[in-house]
C-alpha positions, 0 to 999 in steps of 0.5 A: 335291499334283501334283509340280512338273514332272510335265508334262515326263514327259507332254510329247510322249510319244506319237506322236500328239502329235509328229505333231500338232505336226509337221502343225501346223508344216507347215501354218503354214510352207506356209500350207495346211490339212490334210485331217483325214479322211485323217489320221484314216483313217491313225491310226484314232483320231479321238478321240485326234487331237482330244485333241491339238489343242493340239499342232497349234495350237502347231505351227501357231504355230511354223510361222508364226513360222518362216516369218516368221523365214525371210522376214525373214532372206532380206530382210536377206540380200538387202538387206544388213542 
């Protein structure tokens, strides 16, 4: 039986996971695409980065939500909500 909350110890415990999350967030905020060939050269482990794709997608979603929140707050400030 898997102990409850075991996933907490494994959540973002490696630098590749953090980088994938941050790169995804940056892509979401900037509406750009990352050059994965360059990133794979930096890491030297394309296989490891591919296994962390879910962190990239989560970061991408957070980035898009951050952008939407930023635009909404700015619109509210300038409109005088």
